[in-house]
C-alpha angles and dihedrals in degrees: 000000000000110000094230092050090048092051092047092049091048091051092050091050090051093048091047090051093051091050091050091049091048094051092048091050090048090051092054090044094245091143098173092054090047092052092047093053096042092046089062088064096047091048090055119085092261103115111148094025125116091245091054092049094048091047091055091048095049093042087057089053090049092051089047089053089052090050093245099135096170094057091044090054091047091056092047092047090054089050097046094046088060132068099268128164117284098243093046089048091055093051093043092049091049090053091044091057092043089056091052097259117165113231091217089065088069093063122103118270091239111070122215088261091057092047089052091050089051090050090053091049091053091050092048090052092048091246096142094160093055091048089052091053092066093052130079143169120013097359093050091048091050093049092048090050092057101027112029126224095312091065093224092149104167126192091017093062092059092052096043096055097048121103144050124285114252132178118352117204122191120181119247089234120049089208087073084063102195130105131174136213127190121222119197101206129198104356093320097303091116125040115188133186115213119200126207128195126201115250098209095189093064097017096235138123117252124196106243104172142006114195140159114266100223093191091063100031118126124202096323112202128197114288113176103207095044094044091053092045098048102026094226133112116174108176101206144000093268094054089045090057090048091052090049092053094052108089090200090065093067091046092049090049091052091050090051090053090050088050091052090050091051092051092049089049093050092054089062098038106055093272093302118136117228120276091233144347092272090070090057091051099045092041092055095241094120112000099165101100092196086074091069095055117096118206116204113235087204102058107354094248118151133223139146120272113253120240134211111219127205099048127134139187086268094058116111114279086229091064119101119232098185139359147177110287093240139001122276118200088351094303140094135209109229139182120217126210093253090062101255121123131207145168113247136174119270088244091057091047094052092045094050093044090054093048093053093042095245114152093203111202117244108236112193124210113244122210123189091248090058093058115087116242092243091054091048089051091050092050092051091048090051091050090053089053091060086081095045114132091232114083094211091054092050092048093049092049093051091047092052093047091052091048090055089061121179093356089072096046099088090055094041089056086070090067103047091106098033117156092237107080093210093054092045093049097045093045091051090049092051091049089051090052095251 
């Protein structure tokens, strides 16, 4: 047997034995023995492994059994600040709250404001690569599009770092994982909203997007670099407010981001577009799942955009890559293969879909009155099971709710502000398409 393999196998056997000893000690309420065995695992170089995560979780339970709440919370904090499995995270978070833990304690030490200051420092020092490392998602894709892998994005860097920091908003619960920061750029002529997502692996905030806030924009004038980067050009405050009111604007913006993600994907996959939206998410080309959710300007209903697989960079620019799942007011928002998005009539959509051979799925709008009482009852029962103590029950309930798709949405809307944080979070994730 290879020496390295033998050593690895030996280490795994030891770690497995320590875990088994720890669990047996915990079961017989010998908390000191449990902590001693489990500490052997956490002292090993096994951070990020399942054994390490379970050891932290069970050590917390042992400290809880001893009545040492502070040490129990310290173990849970170490676990929750890492990238642990979803089911274990749910149980750990539940115990963390039961012990009086404050969710804000799980946030990174560096706030979004500090991350932004660090980004500006990197830009000022000409360290484009380092600046790029603390970005992700849409912003990273946009920078790469204009700057390449080195991140030397002149003149965009000069424009991006201008302005005074405004309101910082951090969610109450780190599991929601998104914070925002306002930037008042160039004497108030530009107001931007920067979004940050939580990188759970390294417990840090990453800048994911940097977009004009139309609601607070004042007399925006033409600015070449920013216009090309963000694809928007409101000419004054009045037109900005008009754009904000039009629901189709947000949908068009989302489609443009999807288009940018597809183009980035194709550059690394021999000019082939992704087979589905999941490949954009898992590949890091467009990780913000909100971007895939269409909101009807007609009735406010939500559904995922539909996608046409099998396209490439060589496909006709008249072909559609994605579209709204159904018409609203007789029109559809669509994305073309060249990256531009538009609102067209339903007649145009059906004609183009036929010409390109796309059998676009028909996605019906569900209203609460259309859902049978028995089905409504089932959906509510499944939602209640999201908070069940048994992991397998929770998993099964979430799986079934996702499989129901849009039909469950009108009932799920009832639970978006539920008192139970787990139910509230999971329901919001399902409605966002996560």
